[in-house]
C-alpha positions as CSV (number, residue, x, y, z in Angstrom):
1,M,0.0,0.0,0.0
2,E,1.4,3.4,-0.9
3,M,2.2,5.8,1.9
4,R,-0.5,8.3,1.2
5,G,-3.3,5.8,1.4
6,L,-1.8,4.0,4.4
7,R,-1.6,7.1,6.5
8,D,-5.2,7.9,5.6
9,D,-6.1,4.4,6.7
10,V,-4.3,4.3,10.1
11,Y,-5.1,7.9,11.1
12,R,-8.5,8.2,9.4
13,R,-10.6,8.3,12.5
14,P,-9.1,11.4,14.1
15,L,-9.5,13.3,10.8
16,A,-13.2,12.1,10.4
17,T,-14.0,13.0,14.0
18,A,-12.5,16.5,13.7
19,L,-14.3,17.3,10.5
20,D,-17.6,16.1,12.0
21,R,-16.9,18.1,15.2
22,L,-16.7,21.4,13.3
23,G,-19.6,20.6,10.9
24,I,-17.8,21.2,7.6
25,E,-20.4,21.6,4.8
26,P,-20.6,21.9,1.0
27,G,-19.4,25.4,-0.2
28,W,-16.7,25.9,2.4
29,T,-13.3,27.3,1.4
30,C,-10.4,25.4,3.0
31,V,-6.6,25.3,3.1
32,D,-4.5,22.2,3.7
33,V,-1.1,23.4,4.8
34,G,1.7,20.9,4.2
35,A,-0.6,19.1,1.8
36,G,2.1,16.6,0.7
37,G,0.5,14.0,-1.7
38,G,-2.9,15.6,-1.3
39,D,-4.9,12.9,0.6
40,V,-6.5,15.4,3.0
41,S,-7.0,17.9,0.2
42,V,-9.0,15.4,-1.8
43,A,-11.0,14.4,1.3
44,L,-11.9,18.0,1.9
45,A,-12.7,18.5,-1.8
46,E,-15.2,15.6,-1.7
47,I,-17.0,17.3,1.3
48,V,-17.0,20.9,0.1
49,G,-18.1,19.9,-3.4
50,R,-18.0,22.0,-6.6
51,D,-19.2,25.1,-4.9
52,G,-16.3,25.0,-2.4
53,R,-12.6,25.4,-2.8
54,V,-9.5,23.8,-1.3
55,Y,-6.0,25.3,-1.4
56,A,-3.4,22.6,-1.2
57,V,-0.2,24.3,0.1
58,D,3.2,22.7,0.4
59,S,6.8,24.0,0.4
60,D,8.0,21.2,-1.9
61,P,7.4,22.1,-5.6
62,L,7.1,18.4,-6.4
63,A,4.0,18.3,-4.2
64,R,2.1,20.3,-6.9
65,D,2.4,17.4,-9.3
66,E,1.4,14.9,-6.6
67,V,-1.7,16.9,-5.6
68,A,-2.6,17.4,-9.3
69,A,-2.6,13.7,-9.8
70,A,-4.5,12.9,-6.6
71,A,-7.1,15.6,-7.3
72,A,-7.5,15.1,-11.0
73,A,-11.3,14.7,-10.6
74,H,-11.6,17.7,-8.3
75,S,-11.3,21.1,-10.1
76,Q,-11.9,22.9,-6.8
77,V,-8.4,21.9,-5.5
78,I,-5.8,24.6,-6.2
79,A,-2.2,23.6,-5.5
80,I,0.2,26.3,-4.2
81,T,3.9,26.1,-3.6
82,Q,4.4,28.0,-0.3
83,A,6.0,27.5,3.1
84,G,3.6,27.4,6.0
85,E,5.5,30.3,7.6
86,D,4.8,32.4,4.5
87,L,1.1,31.4,4.1
88,R,-0.8,34.0,2.0
89,L,-4.1,33.2,0.3
90,P,-6.2,35.3,-2.0
91,E,-9.2,35.1,0.3
92,P,-10.1,34.2,3.9
93,V,-11.0,30.6,4.4
94,D,-13.5,28.8,6.6
95,L,-11.0,26.1,7.6
96,A,-7.2,25.9,7.9
97,F,-5.9,22.4,8.5
98,C,-2.5,20.8,9.0
99,R,-1.3,17.3,9.9
100,F,2.2,15.9,10.5
101,L,3.6,19.4,9.6
102,L,4.6,21.3,12.8
103,L,6.9,18.5,14.0
104,H,9.1,19.3,11.0
105,V,9.2,23.1,10.9
106,V,11.7,25.2,12.9
107,E,9.1,27.7,14.2
108,P,5.7,26.0,14.7
109,S,4.3,29.1,16.3
110,A,4.9,31.1,13.1
111,V,3.0,28.6,11.0
112,L,0.1,28.6,13.5
113,A,0.0,32.4,13.4
114,R,-0.3,32.4,9.6
115,M,-3.0,29.8,9.8
116,A,-4.9,31.8,12.3
117,A,-4.6,34.9,10.1
118,A,-5.9,32.9,7.1
119,V,-9.3,32.1,8.5
120,R,-12.3,34.4,8.6
121,P,-13.6,35.6,12.0
122,G,-15.4,32.6,13.5
123,G,-13.6,30.2,11.1
124,W,-11.8,27.0,12.1
125,V,-8.3,25.8,12.5
126,V,-7.7,22.0,13.0
127,V,-4.2,20.8,13.8
128,Q,-3.0,17.2,14.2
129,E,0.5,16.4,15.4
130,P,2.0,13.3,17.1
131,V,3.6,12.5,20.4
132,T,6.3,10.3,18.9
133,S,7.9,9.0,22.1
134,A,4.5,7.8,23.4
135,G,4.5,5.2,20.6
136,R,5.8,1.7,21.4
137,V,7.4,-1.3,19.6
138,G,7.6,-4.3,21.9
139,G,7.2,-1.9,24.9
140,V,10.2,0.3,23.8
141,P,9.5,4.0,23.2
142,L,9.8,5.2,19.6
143,S,12.1,8.0,18.4
144,M,12.2,10.1,15.3
145,P,15.6,11.7,15.0
146,G,14.8,13.5,11.7
147,A,12.0,15.5,13.3
148,V,12.7,19.0,14.8
149,H,9.9,18.6,17.4
150,P,8.9,14.9,17.5
151,D,6.7,15.3,20.6
152,I,5.0,18.6,19.6
153,G,1.6,17.0,20.1
154,A,2.2,17.1,23.9
155,V,2.1,20.9,23.9
156,L,-0.2,21.5,20.9
157,P,-3.3,22.9,22.7
158,A,-1.1,25.6,24.3
159,L,0.6,26.5,21.0
160,V,-2.8,26.8,19.3
161,R,-4.1,29.0,22.2
162,D,-1.1,31.2,22.0
163,A,-1.8,31.8,18.3
164,G,-4.9,33.7,19.4
165,L,-7.4,31.0,18.7
166,V,-10.1,29.6,21.0
167,V,-9.5,25.9,21.7
168,V,-12.9,24.2,21.3
169,D,-11.8,20.5,21.6
170,A,-8.6,18.5,21.9
171,W,-7.9,14.8,22.2
172,A,-5.3,12.1,21.5
173,E,-5.9,9.0,19.5
174,S,-3.8,6.1,18.2
175,Q,-3.9,2.6,16.8
176,A,-2.3,-0.6,18.0
177,G,-1.6,-4.0,16.6
178,A,0.6,-7.1,16.6
179,G,2.0,-8.9,13.6
180,G,1.4,-7.9,10.0
181,G,-1.1,-5.3,8.8
182,P,-1.5,-1.6,8.3
183,V,-0.2,-0.6,11.7
184,A,3.1,-2.5,11.2
185,E,3.4,-1.3,7.6
186,Y,3.0,2.3,8.6
187,L,5.6,1.9,11.4
188,A,8.1,0.4,9.0
189,F,7.6,3.3,6.6
190,L,7.9,5.8,9.5
191,T,11.1,4.3,11.1
192,G,12.6,2.0,8.5
193,V,12.2,-0.8,11.1
194,D,10.0,-3.8,10.5
195,P,8.4,-4.6,13.9
196,G,7.8,-8.3,12.9
197,D,5.4,-9.9,15.4
198,D,6.2,-7.4,18.2
199,P,3.2,-5.5,19.6
200,V,3.0,-1.9,18.2
201,V,1.3,1.2,19.5
202,L,1.5,4.0,16.9
203,P,2.4,7.5,18.2
204,P,-0.8,9.2,19.5
205,L,-2.1,11.9,17.2
206,V,-3.2,14.9,19.1
207,T,-6.0,16.8,17.4
208,V,-6.9,20.4,18.3
209,V,-10.1,22.0,17.0
210,A,-10.0,25.7,17.4
211,Q,-11.9,28.7,16.3
212,A,-10.9,32.2,15.3
213,P,-12.4,34.9,17.5
214,V,-15.4,36.8,16.1
215,V,-14.4,40.5,16.2
């Protein structure tokens, strides 16, 4: 299974719960920051429909091609090459979303500030980031040396609040397994280590649902 689909599989429930929590509807305008291969952008496009719009933003120019391929059937998806710290959109959006992004950037607060500025008054910001060291393989904590802030999920609600947003809901969610299957495959992709038959607990994904103040 390719990485994009696998991530969508193992972490699909936190995303679905968050979107249900804020009541996203057809016609919304959204931005997916750090869109990568475009799996979340496509999911958003399917919900907002032809009357909505989804900006898929990523700092990697190659992501434009990946998003274009993933969203070929969704003309409402607009791919933009832009760093989260420099986020600028042609219009205010109803929802700004990011997942597995802030752990890799140098200044997460700068990205959150730009996301907060991108939404309309009363609009929504949804952020999903892991607590990597809370994951386990055979009872041993995980590590992610390549990430700048591997445990940023542990402080995510405070970071979102400090960006001037009102935290409406926040929770942590993960999946576990033993032996083969999506959980083991995802962990092997993430770490390069095949867990074999060892029990696995994936890093909990902290979701924060926040709202921009109504001025």
